[in-house]
Each structure stands twice: as C-alpha cells, then as structure tokens.
C-alpha positions as CSV (number, residue, x, y, z in Angstrom):
1,M,61.9,21.6,15.9
2,N,61.8,24.6,13.6
3,N,59.9,22.5,10.9
4,M,57.2,21.7,13.5
5,K,56.9,25.4,14.5
6,D,56.6,26.4,10.8
7,F,53.8,23.7,10.4
8,F,51.7,25.1,13.2
9,E,52.2,28.7,11.9
10,R,51.0,27.7,8.4
11,S,48.0,25.9,9.9
12,K,47.0,28.9,12.0
13,S,47.4,31.2,9.0
14,K,45.3,28.9,6.8
15,S,42.4,28.8,9.4
16,V,42.4,32.6,9.6
17,G,42.3,32.9,5.8
18,E,39.4,30.6,5.5
19,K,37.4,32.7,8.0
20,K,38.1,35.8,5.9
21,G,37.4,34.0,2.6
22,K,34.3,33.4,0.5
23,H,33.3,30.3,2.4
24,P,32.9,31.2,6.1
25,V,32.2,28.5,8.7
26,S,28.5,28.2,9.6
27,S,27.5,29.5,13.0
28,N,25.6,27.4,15.5
29,N,22.4,29.4,14.7
30,D,22.8,28.6,11.0
31,V,23.1,24.9,11.7
32,L,20.0,24.9,13.9
33,Q,18.0,26.8,11.3
34,F,19.1,24.2,8.7
35,L,18.2,21.3,10.9
36,S,14.8,22.8,11.6
37,K,14.1,23.2,7.9
38,V,15.0,19.6,7.3
39,A,12.7,18.4,10.1
40,S,9.8,20.3,8.5
41,L,10.1,18.6,5.1
42,P,7.4,16.1,4.2
43,K,8.3,12.6,5.3
44,I,8.4,9.8,2.7
45,S,7.8,6.5,4.3
46,G,9.7,4.4,1.7
47,D,8.3,1.4,-0.1
48,A,4.8,0.7,1.3
49,R,3.7,-2.9,1.6
50,L,0.3,-3.8,0.2
51,I,-1.3,-7.2,-0.3
52,L,-3.3,-7.5,-3.5
53,S,-5.6,-10.6,-3.2
54,L,-8.2,-12.1,-5.5
55,D,-10.8,-14.8,-5.5
56,A,-9.5,-17.1,-8.3
57,T,-12.4,-19.6,-8.3
58,A,-14.0,-20.5,-11.6
59,S,-16.3,-17.5,-12.1
60,R,-13.4,-15.0,-11.7
61,Q,-11.3,-15.4,-14.8
62,G,-12.6,-12.3,-16.6
63,T,-11.9,-10.0,-13.6
64,W,-8.6,-11.7,-12.9
65,D,-7.4,-10.8,-16.5
66,V,-8.6,-7.2,-16.1
67,A,-6.9,-6.8,-12.7
68,S,-3.7,-8.3,-14.2
69,Q,-3.5,-5.4,-16.7
70,L,-4.5,-2.7,-14.2
71,Q,-2.2,-3.4,-11.4
72,N,0.5,-1.4,-13.1
73,E,-1.6,1.7,-12.2
74,M,-1.0,1.0,-8.5
75,F,2.8,1.2,-8.9
76,L,2.7,4.3,-11.0
77,S,0.4,6.1,-8.6
78,A,2.6,5.2,-5.6
79,Q,5.9,5.9,-7.2
80,S,6.1,9.6,-6.4
81,L,5.0,9.0,-2.8
82,G,7.8,6.6,-1.9
83,G,7.1,3.5,-3.9
84,L,5.2,0.3,-3.4
85,N,5.9,-3.4,-2.6
86,V,3.1,-5.7,-3.5
87,Q,2.4,-9.3,-2.5
88,L,-0.1,-11.2,-4.7
89,C,-2.4,-13.7,-2.9
90,Y,-5.2,-15.8,-4.3
91,F,-7.2,-18.9,-3.5
92,R,-8.8,-21.4,-5.9
93,G,-9.7,-25.1,-6.4
94,F,-9.6,-27.5,-3.5
95,G,-7.8,-25.7,-0.7
96,D,-5.3,-24.0,-3.0
97,F,-3.9,-20.8,-1.4
98,F,-1.0,-18.9,-2.9
99,N,1.1,-15.9,-1.9
100,S,4.0,-14.5,-3.9
101,D,7.2,-13.0,-2.7
102,W,7.1,-9.2,-2.2
103,Q,7.5,-7.5,-5.5
104,G,8.5,-3.9,-6.2
105,N,8.0,-4.1,-10.0
106,A,4.7,-4.1,-11.8
107,D,6.1,-6.4,-14.6
108,D,7.0,-9.1,-12.0
109,I,3.4,-9.1,-10.7
110,L,2.0,-9.2,-14.2
111,R,4.2,-12.1,-15.1
112,I,2.9,-14.1,-12.1
113,M,-0.7,-13.2,-12.7
114,S,-0.5,-14.0,-16.4
115,S,0.4,-17.6,-15.6
116,I,-2.6,-18.2,-13.3
117,Q,-5.8,-19.9,-14.4
118,C,-8.9,-19.8,-12.2
119,Q,-10.3,-23.0,-10.9
120,A,-13.6,-24.0,-9.3
121,G,-13.7,-24.1,-5.5
122,A,-14.9,-22.4,-2.3
123,T,-13.8,-19.1,-0.8
124,Q,-10.9,-19.1,1.7
125,L,-11.1,-15.7,3.1
126,H,-10.1,-17.0,6.6
127,R,-6.7,-18.1,5.2
128,L,-6.2,-14.8,3.5
129,L,-6.9,-12.7,6.7
130,Q,-4.8,-15.0,8.9
131,H,-2.0,-14.7,6.3
132,A,-2.1,-10.9,6.5
133,I,-1.9,-11.0,10.3
134,D,1.2,-13.3,10.0
135,E,2.9,-11.2,7.4
136,N,2.3,-8.0,9.5
137,Q,4.3,-9.7,12.3
138,Q,7.3,-9.9,10.0
139,K,7.1,-6.3,8.7
140,T,4.3,-3.7,8.8
141,I,1.6,-4.0,6.0
142,K,-0.2,-0.8,5.1
143,C,-3.4,-2.4,3.8
144,L,-5.0,-5.4,2.0
145,I,-7.1,-5.3,-1.2
146,Y,-9.5,-8.1,-1.8
147,I,-11.5,-8.5,-5.1
148,G,-14.2,-11.1,-5.1
149,D,-17.9,-11.9,-5.6
150,A,-18.9,-14.5,-3.1
151,M,-18.6,-15.5,0.6
152,E,-19.1,-19.0,1.8
153,E,-17.5,-19.1,5.2
154,D,-18.3,-18.5,8.9
155,I,-18.8,-14.8,9.3
156,D,-18.0,-14.9,13.0
157,L,-14.6,-16.3,12.3
158,L,-13.9,-13.8,9.6
159,A,-15.1,-11.0,11.8
160,Q,-12.7,-12.0,14.5
161,L,-9.8,-11.9,12.1
162,A,-10.8,-8.6,10.6
163,G,-11.0,-7.1,14.1
164,K,-7.4,-8.3,14.7
165,L,-6.3,-6.5,11.5
166,G,-8.1,-3.4,12.7
167,L,-6.1,-3.5,16.0
168,L,-3.0,-3.8,13.9
169,N,-4.0,-0.8,11.7
170,V,-4.2,-3.0,8.6
171,P,-7.4,-1.9,6.8
172,L,-9.2,-4.2,4.4
173,F,-10.4,-2.8,1.1
174,M,-13.2,-5.1,0.1
175,F,-14.1,-4.7,-3.6
176,Q,-17.2,-6.7,-4.6
177,E,-18.0,-7.6,-8.2
178,R,-21.7,-8.2,-8.9
179,N,-24.3,-7.8,-6.2
180,D,-24.6,-11.0,-4.2
181,P,-26.3,-9.9,-1.0
182,V,-24.5,-12.4,1.3
183,A,-21.1,-11.2,0.1
184,M,-22.2,-7.6,0.3
185,A,-23.2,-7.9,4.0
186,A,-20.0,-9.8,4.8
187,F,-17.6,-7.5,2.9
188,K,-19.1,-4.4,4.5
189,E,-18.8,-5.8,8.0
190,L,-15.2,-7.0,7.4
191,S,-14.1,-3.6,6.0
192,R,-15.8,-1.8,8.9
193,L,-14.2,-4.0,11.6
194,S,-10.7,-3.5,10.1
195,G,-11.1,0.3,9.6
196,G,-11.1,-0.1,5.9
197,A,-13.6,0.5,3.1
198,Y,-16.1,-1.3,0.8
199,F,-17.1,-0.7,-2.7
200,Q,-19.2,-2.6,-5.2
201,F,-17.9,-2.2,-8.8
202,D,-19.3,-3.0,-12.2
203,S,-17.5,-5.9,-13.8
204,A,-18.0,-4.2,-17.2
205,S,-16.1,-1.1,-16.2
206,A,-12.3,-1.5,-16.0
207,D,-12.0,2.2,-15.2
208,Q,-13.8,1.8,-11.9
209,L,-11.4,-0.9,-10.8
210,K,-8.4,1.1,-12.1
211,D,-9.4,4.1,-9.9
212,L,-10.0,1.9,-6.9
213,L,-6.6,0.3,-7.2
214,R,-4.9,3.6,-7.7
215,A,-6.7,5.1,-4.7
216,V,-5.6,2.3,-2.3
217,A,-2.0,2.5,-3.6
218,I,-1.9,6.2,-3.0
219,Y,-3.3,5.7,0.5
220,A,-0.7,3.0,1.3
221,A,2.2,5.1,0.1
222,G,1.1,8.6,1.2
223,G,-1.6,8.1,3.9
224,L,-5.1,9.7,4.1
225,K,-3.9,13.2,3.2
226,A,-2.5,11.9,-0.1
227,L,-5.8,10.0,-0.8
228,Q,-7.9,13.1,0.0
229,K,-5.9,15.1,-2.6
230,F,-6.3,12.4,-5.2
231,S,-10.0,12.0,-4.3
232,A,-10.7,15.7,-5.0
233,A,-10.4,15.2,-8.8
234,S,-11.4,11.5,-9.0
235,S,-14.5,9.4,-9.5
236,S,-17.4,9.0,-7.0
237,G,-16.1,5.5,-6.1
238,V,-12.8,7.0,-4.9
239,K,-14.6,9.7,-3.0
240,L,-16.7,7.0,-1.3
241,I,-13.6,5.1,-0.3
242,E,-12.0,8.2,1.2
243,Q,-15.2,9.1,3.1
244,Q,-15.3,5.6,4.7
245,L,-11.7,6.0,5.9
246,R,-12.4,9.3,7.5
247,K,-15.1,7.9,9.8
C-alpha cells in the first residue's frame, strides 16, 4: 500500500515539475492558433491525373517523336505543385485505340512512346472522349490534352461528348498542328464546350509544344492561379491558353 502511495506522490511531483520546466504544456488558445495556421497553408492536391493523347495516324510520326521527348517537361513542371500522373492514349490504323496504365514517372511514358510507330487510319476522337468520361468515373481527371491535325468524324457526336466532359469539369486542351480549317473549327468547338482551350502550333517549333505541355501540367497540378503565375513570364501561346480558361 505504501508503494502505491509513493508512486502517486512521485507522479504528482513530476507533473508539477514539467509545468515549471522549460517545456510547458500548450494552452487551448495556443492549440487553436496552431490549427488556424495549418488551415491557412496552401493546399497541395496530390498527384493530378492528366490524359496525354495523340493522333498516331500516318502523318503524325514527326510530332509523335517530338512529343515523346518533351513530355518530361510536364512532370518537372508539376513536381513542385504536388506531382502528376499521366495516362497515354492514341489511335491509329484500322480501329486501333490504346491507353496505358497511369504513370507517375516520365521515363515510363517515354519508354511506351518510343516503342510506338504511327500507322495510316482515320481519327477516333469519339473513342478518346468516351474513354476520358469512363476514366473520370473511376477517379477524377484534371484535364485531357489532345495533339492532332485532322478531324474526320461526326461533329455532333463529338460535341455531345465534349459537353459531358464540361459538366464533369474535365477541360479539353486541343492542340492543332498545321492549319486544316475543318479540324480548326472542330477543335475550337470541342475545347469551348468542355471549358478548355485551343491552340494551333507550328510543327517546326518544339518550344511552342513544350510550353503548352508545361502550361497544362501546371494547370492540372496547381489550378488556374498556378497557371496565371506561370503565364506571366511565358510565351504568347501560354497566355492565350490562360485567357481562354478565364472566360
């Protein structure tokens, strides 16, 4: 019994000593101030999910090769904003549609892209847009990038799918190589309906495409404010993308 009494006396003495020592217990007010400070810190959304898709029909090999090398810029640009997960999609040949697993490493995407050869065939944008809708049901997608130069499908069907993506807050970034007027009109309409953006780039300028890919990755990982910050010191193409998203 005496041992038990001694134990409680020592415990009481220790507690008093801690209160008088160098490490006092935080008050309720201190805790509340700390929690308020934590709540005010910028939120990092984690690994953003972005679909990178390309037309891999016969005329596209040159741009495919350039995009393969530049996709590393997307990962680097998004890294400080929480990271990036990318799924590669393409269509080519006779009804050939491919989508990779979600990848969080630029080298893995490069390995996949380096093994692909473009083949003659018609565009399959309808399959790409429906695939994005289906993927978003599994886990939220931030946006979809499409790089192509032609459009050979029913625009009404595509518009319906783009509108669904808009309702799901999955904007389309339609990047057109060359200046085919049919593709231009379609790409602009699809990006508008989805709440995304359109840009026509010069196939001879890798820097243009690099800036566009970086801009979308930053938007996916950090939102519109992060893109606006990046846009302030970027090319006119990035500024145009940012302006379209603000409308």
